[in-house]
C-alpha positions as CSV (number, residue, x, y, z in Angstrom):
1,X,-55.8,-29.5,-32.5
2,X,-56.1,-32.4,-34.8
3,X,-55.0,-32.7,-38.4
4,X,-57.7,-32.7,-41.1
5,X,-59.3,-36.0,-41.7
6,X,-58.9,-37.0,-38.1
7,X,-56.9,-40.0,-37.2
8,X,-55.9,-39.1,-33.7
9,X,-52.9,-37.0,-34.7
10,X,-53.6,-34.5,-31.9
11,X,-51.2,-31.6,-31.1
12,X,-51.4,-29.6,-27.9
13,X,-50.0,-26.1,-27.9
14,X,-48.5,-25.0,-24.6
15,X,-49.9,-21.5,-24.3
16,X,-49.8,-19.4,-21.1
17,X,-53.1,-18.6,-19.5
18,X,-55.1,-15.8,-21.0
19,X,-57.3,-14.9,-23.9
20,X,-55.9,-15.4,-27.4
21,X,-56.7,-14.3,-31.0
22,X,-56.2,-16.7,-33.9
23,X,-55.8,-16.5,-37.6
24,X,-56.1,-19.6,-39.7
25,X,-55.1,-19.2,-43.4
26,X,-55.1,-21.6,-46.3
27,X,-52.8,-21.5,-49.3
28,X,-52.6,-23.7,-52.4
29,X,-55.9,-25.4,-51.9
30,X,-57.0,-25.2,-55.5
31,X,-53.6,-26.6,-56.7
32,X,-54.0,-29.5,-54.2
33,X,-57.5,-30.2,-55.4
34,X,-56.5,-30.3,-59.1
35,X,-53.5,-32.6,-58.3
36,X,-55.9,-34.9,-56.4
37,X,-58.3,-35.1,-59.4
38,X,-55.5,-35.8,-61.8
39,X,-54.1,-38.5,-59.5
40,X,-50.7,-37.0,-59.2
41,X,-50.5,-38.0,-55.5
42,X,-46.9,-39.1,-55.7
43,X,-45.7,-35.9,-57.3
44,X,-43.9,-34.7,-54.2
45,X,-44.9,-32.6,-51.2
46,X,-48.5,-31.3,-51.0
47,X,-48.8,-27.7,-52.5
48,X,-51.2,-26.6,-49.8
49,X,-50.5,-25.3,-46.3
50,X,-52.6,-24.0,-43.5
51,X,-50.7,-21.8,-41.0
52,X,-52.3,-21.0,-37.6
53,X,-51.2,-17.8,-36.1
54,X,-51.9,-17.0,-32.4
55,X,-51.3,-13.8,-30.4
56,X,-52.5,-12.5,-27.0
57,X,-55.8,-10.6,-27.0
58,X,-55.2,-7.1,-25.8
59,X,-58.8,-5.7,-26.1
60,X,-62.0,-7.5,-26.9
61,X,-63.5,-7.1,-30.3
62,X,-65.9,-8.7,-32.7
63,X,-65.0,-11.9,-34.4
64,X,-64.4,-11.3,-38.1
65,X,-64.5,-14.1,-40.7
66,X,-63.0,-13.3,-44.1
67,X,-62.9,-15.8,-46.9
68,X,-60.9,-15.0,-50.1
69,X,-60.9,-17.1,-53.3
């Protein structure tokens, strides 16, 4: 994995062999964009976060992409 924007900040996740499911979520994106446009970059930690959840695949199924706004 690599952080957004690139830059070589790669992270390797030590996972056991096998098939895995993943869920990537984003929270606070709109607030982060508003802060960027009003140039409040020094206002503290970023309000957005993007957790990645991984769990073993027990039975194959279709890939489902959901986007909520």
